[in-house]
PDB file of N, CA, C and O in Angstrom, chain B, residues numbered from 101:
ATOM      1  N   MET B 101      -0.216 -23.930  34.880  1.00  0.00           N
ATOM      2  CA  MET B 101      -1.405 -23.297  34.371  1.00  0.00           C
ATOM      3  C   MET B 101      -2.036 -23.819  33.254  1.00  0.00           C
ATOM      4  O   MET B 101      -1.317 -24.068  32.287  1.00  0.00           O
ATOM      5  N   GLY B 102      -3.289 -24.053  33.172  1.00  0.00           N
ATOM      6  CA  GLY B 102      -4.259 -24.551  32.142  1.00  0.00           C
ATOM      7  C   GLY B 102      -4.206 -24.027  31.013  1.00  0.00           C
ATOM      8  O   GLY B 102      -3.748 -22.892  31.143  1.00  0.00           O
ATOM      9  N   GLY B 103      -4.462 -24.286  29.839  1.00  0.00           N
ATOM     10  CA  GLY B 103      -4.682 -23.913  28.752  1.00  0.00           C
ATOM     11  C   GLY B 103      -5.735 -22.714  28.676  1.00  0.00           C
ATOM     12  O   GLY B 103      -5.576 -21.801  27.866  1.00  0.00           O
ATOM     13  N   ALA B 104      -6.768 -22.757  29.515  1.00  0.00           N
ATOM     14  CA  ALA B 104      -8.047 -22.017  29.521  1.00  0.00           C
ATOM     15  C   ALA B 104      -7.855 -20.894  30.068  1.00  0.00           C
ATOM     16  O   ALA B 104      -8.487 -19.901  29.706  1.00  0.00           O
ATOM     17  N   ALA B 105      -6.825 -20.857  31.168  1.00  0.00           N
ATOM     18  CA  ALA B 105      -6.403 -19.770  32.245  1.00  0.00           C
ATOM     19  C   ALA B 105      -5.481 -18.709  31.333  1.00  0.00           C
ATOM     20  O   ALA B 105      -5.436 -17.482  31.420  1.00  0.00           O
ATOM     21  N   PHE B 106      -4.686 -19.701  30.337  1.00  0.00           N
ATOM     22  CA  PHE B 106      -3.840 -19.058  29.569  1.00  0.00           C
ATOM     23  C   PHE B 106      -4.070 -17.827  28.786  1.00  0.00           C
ATOM     24  O   PHE B 106      -3.317 -16.857  28.695  1.00  0.00           O
ATOM     25  N   TRP B 107      -5.684 -18.081  28.017  1.00  0.00           N
ATOM     26  CA  TRP B 107      -6.476 -17.143  27.568  1.00  0.00           C
ATOM     27  C   TRP B 107      -6.994 -16.312  28.129  1.00  0.00           C
ATOM     28  O   TRP B 107      -7.584 -15.456  27.470  1.00  0.00           O
ATOM     29  N   SER B 108      -6.973 -16.227  29.820  1.00  0.00           N
ATOM     30  CA  SER B 108      -7.473 -15.111  30.076  1.00  0.00           C
ATOM     31  C   SER B 108      -6.555 -14.130  30.607  1.00  0.00           C
ATOM     32  O   SER B 108      -6.913 -13.231  31.368  1.00  0.00           O
ATOM     33  N   LEU B 109      -5.419 -14.297  30.224  1.00  0.00           N
ATOM     34  CA  LEU B 109      -4.406 -13.171  30.695  1.00  0.00           C
ATOM     35  C   LEU B 109      -4.257 -12.042  29.577  1.00  0.00           C
ATOM     36  O   LEU B 109      -3.841 -12.263  28.440  1.00  0.00           O
ATOM     37  N   TRP B 110      -4.598 -10.982  29.995  1.00  0.00           N
ATOM     38  CA  TRP B 110      -4.580  -9.790  29.018  1.00  0.00           C
ATOM     39  C   TRP B 110      -3.420  -9.883  28.060  1.00  0.00           C
ATOM     40  O   TRP B 110      -3.695  -9.860  26.860  1.00  0.00           O
ATOM     41  N   TRP B 111      -1.967  -9.999  28.486  1.00  0.00           N
ATOM     42  CA  TRP B 111      -1.009  -9.845  28.061  1.00  0.00           C
ATOM     43  C   TRP B 111      -1.113 -10.766  26.705  1.00  0.00           C
ATOM     44  O   TRP B 111      -0.563 -10.297  25.709  1.00  0.00           O
ATOM     45  N   VAL B 112      -1.718 -11.937  26.590  1.00  0.00           N
ATOM     46  CA  VAL B 112      -1.602 -13.031  25.476  1.00  0.00           C
ATOM     47  C   VAL B 112      -2.645 -12.338  24.318  1.00  0.00           C
ATOM     48  O   VAL B 112      -2.312 -12.425  23.137  1.00  0.00           O
ATOM     49  N   TRP B 113      -3.826 -11.695  24.656  1.00  0.00           N
ATOM     50  CA  TRP B 113      -4.309 -10.891  23.956  1.00  0.00           C
ATOM     51  C   TRP B 113      -3.559  -9.752  23.170  1.00  0.00           C
ATOM     52  O   TRP B 113      -3.741  -9.458  21.988  1.00  0.00           O
ATOM     53  N   MET B 114      -2.929  -9.334  23.804  1.00  0.00           N
ATOM     54  CA  MET B 114      -2.143  -8.053  23.297  1.00  0.00           C
ATOM     55  C   MET B 114      -0.809  -8.536  22.381  1.00  0.00           C
ATOM     56  O   MET B 114      -0.491  -7.949  21.346  1.00  0.00           O
ATOM     57  N   ALA B 115      -0.264  -9.403  22.786  1.00  0.00           N
ATOM     58  CA  ALA B 115       0.677 -10.463  21.888  1.00  0.00           C
ATOM     59  C   ALA B 115       0.188 -10.763  20.678  1.00  0.00           C
ATOM     60  O   ALA B 115       0.942 -10.734  19.706  1.00  0.00           O
ATOM     61  N   ALA B 116      -1.120 -11.090  20.550  1.00  0.00           N
ATOM     62  CA  ALA B 116      -2.051 -11.744  19.449  1.00  0.00           C
ATOM     63  C   ALA B 116      -2.444 -10.358  18.652  1.00  0.00           C
ATOM     64  O   ALA B 116      -2.677 -10.455  17.447  1.00  0.00           O
ATOM     65  N   ALA B 117      -2.493  -9.573  19.041  1.00  0.00           N
ATOM     66  CA  ALA B 117      -3.016  -8.080  18.573  1.00  0.00           C
ATOM     67  C   ALA B 117      -1.610  -7.615  17.883  1.00  0.00           C
ATOM     68  O   ALA B 117      -1.534  -7.123  16.757  1.00  0.00           O
ATOM     69  N   LEU B 118      -0.966  -7.758  18.396  1.00  0.00           N
ATOM     70  CA  LEU B 118       0.738  -7.377  17.740  1.00  0.00           C
ATOM     71  C   LEU B 118       1.088  -8.026  16.724  1.00  0.00           C
ATOM     72  O   LEU B 118       1.561  -7.371  15.795  1.00  0.00           O
ATOM     73  N   LEU B 119       0.972  -9.461  16.582  1.00  0.00           N
ATOM     74  CA  LEU B 119       1.406 -10.399  15.707  1.00  0.00           C
ATOM     75  C   LEU B 119       0.401 -10.138  14.703  1.00  0.00           C
ATOM     76  O   LEU B 119       0.872 -10.046  13.570  1.00  0.00           O
ATOM     77  N   LEU B 120      -1.163  -9.956  14.819  1.00  0.00           N
ATOM     78  CA  LEU B 120      -2.028  -9.700  13.665  1.00  0.00           C
ATOM     79  C   LEU B 120      -1.699  -8.426  13.055  1.00  0.00           C
ATOM     80  O   LEU B 120      -1.855  -8.316  11.839  1.00  0.00           O
ATOM     81  N   GLY B 121      -1.211  -7.326  13.820  1.00  0.00           N
ATOM     82  CA  GLY B 121      -0.988  -6.162  13.202  1.00  0.00           C
ATOM     83  C   GLY B 121       0.358  -6.352  12.357  1.00  0.00           C
ATOM     84  O   GLY B 121       0.387  -5.851  11.233  1.00  0.00           O
ATOM     85  N   ILE B 122       1.375  -6.984  12.792  1.00  0.00           N
ATOM     86  CA  ILE B 122       2.317  -7.412  11.812  1.00  0.00           C
ATOM     87  C   ILE B 122       2.169  -8.119  10.577  1.00  0.00           C
ATOM     88  O   ILE B 122       2.894  -7.969   9.594  1.00  0.00           O
ATOM     89  N   VAL B 123       1.189  -8.901  10.675  1.00  0.00           N
ATOM     90  CA  VAL B 123       0.645 -10.143   9.495  1.00  0.00           C
ATOM     91  C   VAL B 123       0.161  -8.673   8.536  1.00  0.00           C
ATOM     92  O   VAL B 123       0.590  -8.444   7.405  1.00  0.00           O
ATOM     93  N   GLU B 124      -0.714  -7.882   9.211  1.00  0.00           N
ATOM     94  CA  GLU B 124      -1.394  -6.851   8.422  1.00  0.00           C
ATOM     95  C   GLU B 124      -0.585  -6.047   7.361  1.00  0.00           C
ATOM     96  O   GLU B 124      -0.951  -5.671   6.248  1.00  0.00           O
ATOM     97  N   VAL B 125       0.776  -5.856   8.078  1.00  0.00           N
ATOM     98  CA  VAL B 125       1.792  -4.629   7.380  1.00  0.00           C
ATOM     99  C   VAL B 125       2.357  -5.767   5.955  1.00  0.00           C
ATOM    100  O   VAL B 125       2.835  -5.342   4.903  1.00  0.00           O
ATOM    101  N   LEU B 126       2.131  -7.300   6.305  1.00  0.00           N
ATOM    102  CA  LEU B 126       2.891  -8.101   5.242  1.00  0.00           C
ATOM    103  C   LEU B 126       1.627  -8.469   4.288  1.00  0.00           C
ATOM    104  O   LEU B 126       1.888  -8.647   3.098  1.00  0.00           O
ATOM    105  N   LEU B 127       0.465  -8.578   4.654  1.00  0.00           N
ATOM    106  CA  LEU B 127      -0.334  -8.982   3.897  1.00  0.00           C
ATOM    107  C   LEU B 127      -1.763  -7.676   3.994  1.00  0.00           C
ATOM    108  O   LEU B 127      -2.814  -7.892   4.599  1.00  0.00           O
ATOM    109  N   PRO B 128      -1.492  -6.583   3.368  1.00  0.00           N
ATOM    110  CA  PRO B 128      -2.395  -5.494   3.777  1.00  0.00           C
ATOM    111  C   PRO B 128      -3.697  -5.930   2.983  1.00  0.00           C
ATOM    112  O   PRO B 128      -3.590  -6.640   1.983  1.00  0.00           O
ATOM    113  N   GLY B 129      -5.038  -5.452   3.487  1.00  0.00           N
ATOM    114  CA  GLY B 129      -5.864  -5.448   3.092  1.00  0.00           C
ATOM    115  C   GLY B 129      -7.364  -5.298   4.218  1.00  0.00           C
ATOM    116  O   GLY B 129      -8.493  -5.736   3.999  1.00  0.00           O
ATOM    117  N   TYR B 130      -6.832  -4.477   5.512  1.00  0.00           N
ATOM    118  CA  TYR B 130      -7.849  -4.179   6.724  1.00  0.00           C
ATOM    119  C   TYR B 130      -8.511  -5.256   6.857  1.00  0.00           C
ATOM    120  O   TYR B 130      -9.731  -5.217   7.018  1.00  0.00           O
ATOM    121  N   VAL B 131      -7.684  -6.642   6.805  1.00  0.00           N
ATOM    122  CA  VAL B 131      -8.753  -7.914   7.279  1.00  0.00           C
ATOM    123  C   VAL B 131      -8.203  -7.996   8.319  1.00  0.00           C
ATOM    124  O   VAL B 131      -8.857  -7.713   9.322  1.00  0.00           O
ATOM    125  N   PHE B 132      -6.772  -8.423   8.460  1.00  0.00           N
ATOM    126  CA  PHE B 132      -5.924  -8.622   9.807  1.00  0.00           C
ATOM    127  C   PHE B 132      -6.187  -7.572  10.802  1.00  0.00           C
ATOM    128  O   PHE B 132      -6.426  -7.828  11.982  1.00  0.00           O
ATOM    129  N   LEU B 133      -6.137  -6.292  10.271  1.00  0.00           N
ATOM    130  CA  LEU B 133      -6.089  -5.236  11.112  1.00  0.00           C
ATOM    131  C   LEU B 133      -7.254  -5.172  12.063  1.00  0.00           C
ATOM    132  O   LEU B 133      -7.135  -4.927  13.264  1.00  0.00           O
ATOM    133  N   GLY B 134      -8.459  -5.423  11.405  1.00  0.00           N
ATOM    134  CA  GLY B 134      -9.846  -5.600  12.068  1.00  0.00           C
ATOM    135  C   GLY B 134      -9.650  -6.769  13.406  1.00  0.00           C
ATOM    136  O   GLY B 134     -10.013  -6.483  14.547  1.00  0.00           O
ATOM    137  N   PHE B 135      -9.104  -7.927  13.096  1.00  0.00           N
ATOM    138  CA  PHE B 135      -8.934  -9.272  14.181  1.00  0.00           C
ATOM    139  C   PHE B 135      -7.780  -8.477  15.145  1.00  0.00           C
ATOM    140  O   PHE B 135      -7.856  -8.529  16.373  1.00  0.00           O
ATOM    141  N   GLY B 136      -6.777  -7.785  14.488  1.00  0.00           N
ATOM    142  CA  GLY B 136      -6.027  -7.108  15.724  1.00  0.00           C
ATOM    143  C   GLY B 136      -6.521  -6.603  16.593  1.00  0.00           C
ATOM    144  O   GLY B 136      -6.577  -7.033  17.745  1.00  0.00           O
ATOM    145  N   MET B 137      -7.032  -5.444  16.109  1.00  0.00           N
ATOM    146  CA  MET B 137      -8.082  -4.461  17.153  1.00  0.00           C
ATOM    147  C   MET B 137      -8.938  -5.272  17.743  1.00  0.00           C
ATOM    148  O   MET B 137      -9.062  -4.925  18.918  1.00  0.00           O
ATOM    149  N   GLY B 138      -9.544  -6.130  17.499  1.00  0.00           N
ATOM    150  CA  GLY B 138     -10.555  -7.029  18.377  1.00  0.00           C
ATOM    151  C   GLY B 138      -9.852  -8.009  19.280  1.00  0.00           C
ATOM    152  O   GLY B 138     -10.523  -8.747  20.002  1.00  0.00           O
ATOM    153  N   ALA B 139      -8.524  -8.056  19.277  1.00  0.00           N
ATOM    154  CA  ALA B 139      -7.697  -8.752  19.984  1.00  0.00           C
ATOM    155  C   ALA B 139      -7.048  -7.872  21.037  1.00  0.00           C
ATOM    156  O   ALA B 139      -6.529  -8.270  22.079  1.00  0.00           O
ATOM    157  N   ALA B 140      -7.148  -6.666  20.633  1.00  0.00           N
ATOM    158  CA  ALA B 140      -6.492  -5.469  21.496  1.00  0.00           C
ATOM    159  C   ALA B 140      -7.468  -5.098  22.563  1.00  0.00           C
ATOM    160  O   ALA B 140      -7.323  -4.807  23.751  1.00  0.00           O
ATOM    161  N   LEU B 141      -8.702  -5.216  21.631  1.00  0.00           N
ATOM    162  CA  LEU B 141      -9.843  -4.464  22.685  1.00  0.00           C
ATOM    163  C   LEU B 141     -10.229  -5.541  23.918  1.00  0.00           C
ATOM    164  O   LEU B 141     -10.537  -5.181  25.054  1.00  0.00           O
ATOM    165  N   VAL B 142     -10.140  -7.138  23.396  1.00  0.00           N
ATOM    166  CA  VAL B 142     -10.156  -8.128  24.490  1.00  0.00           C
ATOM    167  C   VAL B 142      -9.253  -7.768  25.452  1.00  0.00           C
ATOM    168  O   VAL B 142      -9.605  -7.510  26.603  1.00  0.00           O
ATOM    169  N   GLY B 143      -7.880  -7.721  24.998  1.00  0.00           N
ATOM    170  CA  GLY B 143      -6.824  -7.438  26.043  1.00  0.00           C
ATOM    171  C   GLY B 143      -6.949  -6.272  26.977  1.00  0.00           C
ATOM    172  O   GLY B 143      -6.637  -6.340  28.166  1.00  0.00           O
ATOM    173  N   LEU B 144      -7.494  -5.029  26.298  1.00  0.00           N
ATOM    174  CA  LEU B 144      -8.022  -4.064  27.236  1.00  0.00           C
ATOM    175  C   LEU B 144      -9.022  -4.324  28.204  1.00  0.00           C
ATOM    176  O   LEU B 144      -8.933  -3.886  29.351  1.00  0.00           O
ATOM    177  N   LEU B 145     -10.020  -5.052  27.783  1.00  0.00           N
ATOM    178  CA  LEU B 145     -11.069  -5.264  28.550  1.00  0.00           C
ATOM    179  C   LEU B 145     -10.302  -6.319  29.708  1.00  0.00           C
ATOM    180  O   LEU B 145     -10.030  -5.917  30.839  1.00  0.00           O
ATOM    181  N   LEU B 146     -10.117  -7.186  29.419  1.00  0.00           N
ATOM    182  CA  LEU B 146      -9.499  -7.863  30.377  1.00  0.00           C
ATOM    183  C   LEU B 146      -8.212  -7.211  31.321  1.00  0.00           C
ATOM    184  O   LEU B 146      -7.864  -7.649  32.418  1.00  0.00           O
ATOM    185  N   LEU B 147      -7.885  -6.585  30.929  1.00  0.00           N
ATOM    186  CA  LEU B 147      -6.655  -5.571  31.618  1.00  0.00           C
ATOM    187  C   LEU B 147      -7.781  -4.748  32.751  1.00  0.00           C
ATOM    188  O   LEU B 147      -7.613  -4.919  33.959  1.00  0.00           O
ATOM    189  N   VAL B 148      -8.771  -3.974  32.306  1.00  0.00           N
ATOM    190  CA  VAL B 148      -9.441  -3.168  32.950  1.00  0.00           C
ATOM    191  C   VAL B 148     -10.448  -3.783  33.894  1.00  0.00           C
ATOM    192  O   VAL B 148     -10.676  -3.299  35.003  1.00  0.00           O
ATOM    193  N   THR B 149     -11.156  -5.065  33.334  1.00  0.00           N
ATOM    194  CA  THR B 149     -12.125  -5.674  34.453  1.00  0.00           C
ATOM    195  C   THR B 149     -11.578  -6.776  35.340  1.00  0.00           C
ATOM    196  O   THR B 149     -12.196  -7.223  36.307  1.00  0.00           O
ATOM    197  N   GLY B 150     -10.326  -7.204  34.933  1.00  0.00           N
ATOM    198  CA  GLY B 150      -9.739  -8.311  35.479  1.00  0.00           C
ATOM    199  C   GLY B 150     -10.575  -9.908  35.616  1.00  0.00           C
ATOM    200  O   GLY B 150     -10.207 -10.968  36.121  1.00  0.00           O
ATOM    201  N   ALA B 151     -11.554  -9.595  35.077  1.00  0.00           N
ATOM    202  CA  ALA B 151     -12.305 -11.117  34.705  1.00  0.00           C
ATOM    203  C   ALA B 151     -11.627 -11.958  34.318  1.00  0.00           C
ATOM    204  O   ALA B 151     -10.643 -11.754  33.607  1.00  0.00           O
ATOM    205  N   GLY B 152     -12.065 -13.220  34.755  1.00  0.00           N
ATOM    206  CA  GLY B 152     -11.948 -14.556  34.449  1.00  0.00           C
ATOM    207  C   GLY B 152     -12.637 -15.595  33.688  1.00  0.00           C
ATOM    208  O   GLY B 152     -12.875 -16.769  33.972  1.00  0.00           O
ATOM    209  N   TRP B 153     -12.977 -14.691  32.356  1.00  0.00           N
ATOM    210  CA  TRP B 153     -13.874 -15.580  31.546  1.00  0.00           C
ATOM    211  C   TRP B 153     -13.530 -16.611  30.876  1.00  0.00           C
ATOM    212  O   TRP B 153     -12.425 -16.459  30.355  1.00  0.00           O
ATOM    213  N   GLY B 154     -14.117 -17.814  30.626  1.00  0.00           N
ATOM    214  CA  GLY B 154     -13.590 -18.855  29.862  1.00  0.00           C
ATOM    215  C   GLY B 154     -13.291 -18.612  28.454  1.00  0.00           C
ATOM    216  O   GLY B 154     -13.553 -17.556  27.879  1.00  0.00           O
ATOM    217  N   LEU B 155     -12.759 -19.579  27.945  1.00  0.00           N
ATOM    218  CA  LEU B 155     -12.460 -19.406  26.342  1.00  0.00           C
ATOM    219  C   LEU B 155     -13.423 -18.974  25.527  1.00  0.00           C
ATOM    220  O   LEU B 155     -13.369 -17.947  24.851  1.00  0.00           O
ATOM    221  N   PRO B 156     -14.379 -19.801  25.580  1.00  0.00           N
ATOM    222  CA  PRO B 156     -15.867 -19.356  24.608  1.00  0.00           C
ATOM    223  C   PRO B 156     -16.517 -18.223  24.769  1.00  0.00           C
ATOM    224  O   PRO B 156     -17.232 -17.724  23.900  1.00  0.00           O
ATOM    225  N   VAL B 157     -16.282 -17.682  26.037  1.00  0.00           N
ATOM    226  CA  VAL B 157     -17.019 -16.424  26.000  1.00  0.00           C
ATOM    227  C   VAL B 157     -15.886 -15.260  25.582  1.00  0.00           C
ATOM    228  O   VAL B 157     -16.237 -14.166  25.142  1.00  0.00           O
ATOM    229  N   LEU B 158     -14.706 -15.577  25.746  1.00  0.00           N
ATOM    230  CA  LEU B 158     -13.736 -14.418  25.059  1.00  0.00           C
ATOM    231  C   LEU B 158     -13.714 -14.592  23.786  1.00  0.00           C
ATOM    232  O   LEU B 158     -13.688 -13.592  23.068  1.00  0.00           O
ATOM    233  N   LEU B 159     -13.718 -15.752  23.275  1.00  0.00           N
ATOM    234  CA  LEU B 159     -13.858 -16.106  21.593  1.00  0.00           C
ATOM    235  C   LEU B 159     -15.059 -15.355  20.920  1.00  0.00           C
ATOM    236  O   LEU B 159     -15.026 -14.951  19.758  1.00  0.00           O
ATOM    237  N   LEU B 160     -16.227 -15.198  21.856  1.00  0.00           N
ATOM    238  CA  LEU B 160     -17.422 -14.709  21.401  1.00  0.00           C
ATOM    239  C   LEU B 160     -17.026 -13.195  21.344  1.00  0.00           C
ATOM    240  O   LEU B 160     -17.193 -12.568  20.298  1.00  0.00           O
ATOM    241  N   ILE B 161     -16.534 -12.640  22.391  1.00  0.00           N
ATOM    242  CA  ILE B 161     -16.389 -11.121  22.409  1.00  0.00           C
ATOM    243  C   ILE B 161     -15.264 -10.518  21.672  1.00  0.00           C
ATOM    244  O   ILE B 161     -15.113  -9.303  21.551  1.00  0.00           O
ATOM    245  N   PHE B 162     -14.212 -11.722  21.018  1.00  0.00           N
ATOM    246  CA  PHE B 162     -13.394 -11.399  20.338  1.00  0.00           C
ATOM    247  C   PHE B 162     -13.893 -11.143  19.158  1.00  0.00           C
ATOM    248  O   PHE B 162     -13.719 -10.065  18.589  1.00  0.00           O
ATOM    249  N   ALA B 163     -14.732 -12.359  18.556  1.00  0.00           N
ATOM    250  CA  ALA B 163     -15.369 -11.981  17.464  1.00  0.00           C
ATOM    251  C   ALA B 163     -16.397 -11.031  17.266  1.00  0.00           C
ATOM    252  O   ALA B 163     -16.363 -10.408  16.205  1.00  0.00           O
ATOM    253  N   ALA B 164     -17.362 -10.777  18.123  1.00  0.00           N
ATOM    254  CA  ALA B 164     -17.805  -9.465  18.127  1.00  0.00           C
ATOM    255  C   ALA B 164     -17.574  -8.010  17.942  1.00  0.00           C
ATOM    256  O   ALA B 164     -18.231  -7.144  17.364  1.00  0.00           O
ATOM    257  N   LEU B 165     -16.375  -7.986  18.645  1.00  0.00           N
ATOM    258  CA  LEU B 165     -15.378  -6.753  18.402  1.00  0.00           C
ATOM    259  C   LEU B 165     -14.742  -6.806  17.191  1.00  0.00           C
ATOM    260  O   LEU B 165     -14.839  -5.796  16.494  1.00  0.00           O
ATOM    261  N   SER B 166     -14.000  -7.906  16.688  1.00  0.00           N
ATOM    262  CA  SER B 166     -13.489  -7.938  15.415  1.00  0.00           C
ATOM    263  C   SER B 166     -14.233  -7.656  14.217  1.00  0.00           C
ATOM    264  O   SER B 166     -13.819  -7.144  13.177  1.00  0.00           O
ATOM    265  N   LEU B 167     -15.433  -8.074  14.518  1.00  0.00           N
ATOM    266  CA  LEU B 167     -16.508  -7.757  13.363  1.00  0.00           C
ATOM    267  C   LEU B 167     -16.947  -6.139  13.228  1.00  0.00           C
ATOM    268  O   LEU B 167     -17.133  -5.549  12.163  1.00  0.00           O
ATOM    269  N   ILE B 168     -17.060  -5.591  14.533  1.00  0.00           N
ATOM    270  CA  ILE B 168     -17.240  -4.068  14.521  1.00  0.00           C
ATOM    271  C   ILE B 168     -16.247  -3.358  13.916  1.00  0.00           C
ATOM    272  O   ILE B 168     -16.493  -2.459  13.111  1.00  0.00           O
ATOM    273  N   ALA B 169     -14.897  -3.758  14.307  1.00  0.00           N
ATOM    274  CA  ALA B 169     -13.627  -2.970  13.923  1.00  0.00           C
ATOM    275  C   ALA B 169     -13.461  -3.163  12.385  1.00  0.00           C
ATOM    276  O   ALA B 169     -13.111  -2.227  11.665  1.00  0.00           O
ATOM    277  N   TRP B 170     -13.710  -4.345  11.935  1.00  0.00           N
ATOM    278  CA  TRP B 170     -13.843  -4.624  10.411  1.00  0.00           C
ATOM    279  C   TRP B 170     -14.564  -3.764   9.725  1.00  0.00           C
ATOM    280  O   TRP B 170     -14.091  -3.110   8.796  1.00  0.00           O
ATOM    281  N   ALA B 171     -15.874  -3.677  10.149  1.00  0.00           N
ATOM    282  CA  ALA B 171     -17.233  -2.930   9.648  1.00  0.00           C
ATOM    283  C   ALA B 171     -16.828  -1.196   9.685  1.00  0.00           C
ATOM    284  O   ALA B 171     -17.230  -0.393   8.843  1.00  0.00           O
ATOM    285  N   ALA B 172     -16.042  -0.895  10.735  1.00  0.00           N
ATOM    286  CA  ALA B 172     -15.649   0.718  10.985  1.00  0.00           C
ATOM    287  C   ALA B 172     -14.551   0.935  10.002  1.00  0.00           C
ATOM    288  O   ALA B 172     -14.407   1.905   9.259  1.00  0.00           O
ATOM    289  N   LEU B 173     -13.609  -0.389  10.146  1.00  0.00           N
ATOM    290  CA  LEU B 173     -12.642   0.230   9.036  1.00  0.00           C
ATOM    291  C   LEU B 173     -13.018   0.281   7.447  1.00  0.00           C
ATOM    292  O   LEU B 173     -12.690   1.127   6.615  1.00  0.00           O
ATOM    293  N   ARG B 174     -13.647  -0.649   7.325  1.00  0.00           N
ATOM    294  CA  ARG B 174     -14.393  -0.725   6.083  1.00  0.00           C
ATOM    295  C   ARG B 174     -15.344   0.514   5.811  1.00  0.00           C
ATOM    296  O   ARG B 174     -15.367   0.924   4.651  1.00  0.00           O
ATOM    297  N   ARG B 175     -16.018   1.062   6.620  1.00  0.00           N
ATOM    298  CA  ARG B 175     -16.628   2.332   6.286  1.00  0.00           C
ATOM    299  C   ARG B 175     -15.373   3.532   6.173  1.00  0.00           C
ATOM    300  O   ARG B 175     -15.538   4.420   5.337  1.00  0.00           O
ATOM    301  N   VAL B 176     -14.272   3.542   6.922  1.00  0.00           N
ATOM    302  CA  VAL B 176     -13.099   4.617   7.056  1.00  0.00           C
ATOM    303  C   VAL B 176     -12.717   4.731   5.735  1.00  0.00           C
ATOM    304  O   VAL B 176     -12.888   5.762   5.085  1.00  0.00           O
ATOM    305  N   PHE B 177     -12.047   3.407   5.167  1.00  0.00           N
ATOM    306  CA  PHE B 177     -10.944   3.027   4.104  1.00  0.00           C
ATOM    307  C   PHE B 177     -11.639   2.621   2.941  1.00  0.00           C
ATOM    308  O   PHE B 177     -11.059   2.668   1.857  1.00  0.00           O
ATOM    309  N   GLY B 178     -12.936   2.185   3.036  1.00  0.00           N
ATOM    310  CA  GLY B 178     -13.703   1.553   1.840  1.00  0.00           C
ATOM    311  C   GLY B 178     -13.701   2.511   0.815  1.00  0.00           C
ATOM    312  O   GLY B 178     -13.244   3.645   0.961  1.00  0.00           O
ATOM    313  N   LEU B 179     -14.278   2.014  -0.380  1.00  0.00           N
ATOM    314  CA  LEU B 179     -14.774   3.031  -1.309  1.00  0.00           C
ATOM    315  C   LEU B 179     -16.209   3.708  -1.333  1.00  0.00           C
ATOM    316  O   LEU B 179     -17.310   3.160  -1.269  1.00  0.00           O
ATOM    317  N   ARG B 180     -15.886   5.066  -1.442  1.00  0.00           N
ATOM    318  CA  ARG B 180     -17.416   5.729  -1.287  1.00  0.00           C
ATOM    319  C   ARG B 180     -18.412   5.291  -2.264  1.00  0.00           C
ATOM    320  O   ARG B 180     -18.101   4.554  -3.200  1.00  0.00           O
ATOM    321  N   ASP B 181     -19.615   5.727  -2.074  1.00  0.00           N
ATOM    322  CA  ASP B 181     -20.566   5.366  -2.796  1.00  0.00           C
ATOM    323  C   ASP B 181     -20.503   6.183  -4.304  1.00  0.00           C
ATOM    324  O   ASP B 181     -20.244   7.386  -4.279  1.00  0.00           O
ATOM    325  N   GLY B 182     -20.688   5.662  -5.308  1.00  0.00           N
ATOM    326  CA  GLY B 182     -20.381   6.706  -6.288  1.00  0.00           C
ATOM    327  C   GLY B 182     -19.114   6.313  -7.089  1.00  0.00           C
ATOM    328  O   GLY B 182     -19.068   6.494  -8.306  1.00  0.00           O
ATOM    329  N   GLN B 183     -18.086   5.773  -6.393  1.00  0.00           N
ATOM    330  CA  GLN B 183     -16.690   5.788  -6.229  1.00  0.00           C
ATOM    331  C   GLN B 183     -16.143   4.363  -7.330  1.00  0.00           C
ATOM    332  O   GLN B 183     -16.768   3.358  -6.989  1.00  0.00           O
ATOM    333  N   MET B 184     -15.214   4.085  -8.455  1.00  0.00           N
ATOM    334  CA  MET B 184     -15.010   2.861  -8.780  1.00  0.00           C
ATOM    335  C   MET B 184     -13.265   3.082  -8.781  1.00  0.00           C
ATOM    336  O   MET B 184     -12.434   3.984  -8.890  1.00  0.00           O
ATOM    337  N   ARG B 185     -13.348   1.593  -8.579  1.00  0.00           N
ATOM    338  CA  ARG B 185     -11.806   1.493  -8.706  1.00  0.00           C
ATOM    339  C   ARG B 185     -11.290   1.364 -10.235  1.00  0.00           C
ATOM    340  O   ARG B 185     -11.755   0.509 -10.990  1.00  0.00           O
ATOM    341  N   ILE B 186     -10.345   2.233 -10.608  1.00  0.00           N
ATOM    342  CA  ILE B 186      -9.870   2.068 -11.688  1.00  0.00           C
ATOM    343  C   ILE B 186      -8.481   1.552 -11.731  1.00  0.00           C
ATOM    344  O   ILE B 186      -7.547   1.948 -11.033  1.00  0.00           O
ATOM    345  N   ILE B 187      -8.451   0.530 -12.719  1.00  0.00           N
ATOM    346  CA  ILE B 187      -6.729  -0.224 -12.990  1.00  0.00           C
ATOM    347  C   ILE B 187      -6.479   0.357 -14.242  1.00  0.00           C
ATOM    348  O   ILE B 187      -7.226   0.437 -15.217  1.00  0.00           O
ATOM    349  N   LYS B 188      -5.319   0.755 -14.086  1.00  0.00           N
ATOM    350  CA  LYS B 188      -4.626   1.356 -15.650  1.00  0.00           C
ATOM    351  C   LYS B 188      -3.840   0.554 -16.198  1.00  0.00           C
ATOM    352  O   LYS B 188      -3.547   0.720 -17.382  1.00  0.00           O
ATOM    353  N   ASP B 189      -3.299  -0.536 -15.442  1.00  0.00           N
ATOM    354  CA  ASP B 189      -1.938  -1.506 -15.863  1.00  0.00           C
ATOM    355  C   ASP B 189      -2.625  -2.626 -16.177  1.00  0.00           C
ATOM    356  O   ASP B 189      -3.550  -2.860 -15.399  1.00  0.00           O
ATOM    357  N   ASP B 190      -2.481  -3.374 -17.037  1.00  0.00           N
ATOM    358  CA  ASP B 190      -2.800  -4.703 -17.438  1.00  0.00           C
ATOM    359  C   ASP B 190      -1.762  -5.723 -16.503  1.00  0.00           C
ATOM    360  O   ASP B 190      -0.570  -5.425 -16.572  1.00  0.00           O
ATOM    361  N   VAL B 191      -2.023  -6.564 -15.885  1.00  0.00           N
ATOM    362  CA  VAL B 191      -1.400  -7.404 -15.146  1.00  0.00           C
ATOM    363  C   VAL B 191      -0.579  -8.243 -15.871  1.00  0.00           C
ATOM    364  O   VAL B 191       0.412  -8.735 -15.332  1.00  0.00           O
ATOM    365  N   ASN B 192      -0.906  -8.510 -17.216  1.00  0.00           N
ATOM    366  CA  ASN B 192      -0.082  -9.499 -17.898  1.00  0.00           C
ATOM    367  C   ASN B 192       0.776  -8.818 -18.812  1.00  0.00           C
ATOM    368  O   ASN B 192       1.273  -9.483 -19.721  1.00  0.00           O
ATOM    369  N   LYS B 193       1.068  -7.422 -18.708  1.00  0.00           N
ATOM    370  CA  LYS B 193       2.158  -6.644 -19.251  1.00  0.00           C
ATOM    371  C   LYS B 193       3.553  -7.240 -18.814  1.00  0.00           C
ATOM    372  O   LYS B 193       4.597  -6.705 -19.185  1.00  0.00           O
TER     373      LYS B 193
END
């Protein structure tokens, strides 16, 4: 099986989503979670459609879905308008 066919398998994208979810737990910030959601959505898309798209098309879909997921996460979990992040402790103590 060639490298291009490997990326057309739905479970590869789901495994990448799981790995990115684990990285998000270790390094929180909603960055890796957006990428994980993008990878999961690409995996679901491949599972449902069974399409055998090439790697460039899959990466483009992954980038677009990851950006949408990141923007949605930022909207849900980000600071609201007029809110300020208040730091009470000095990091140098």
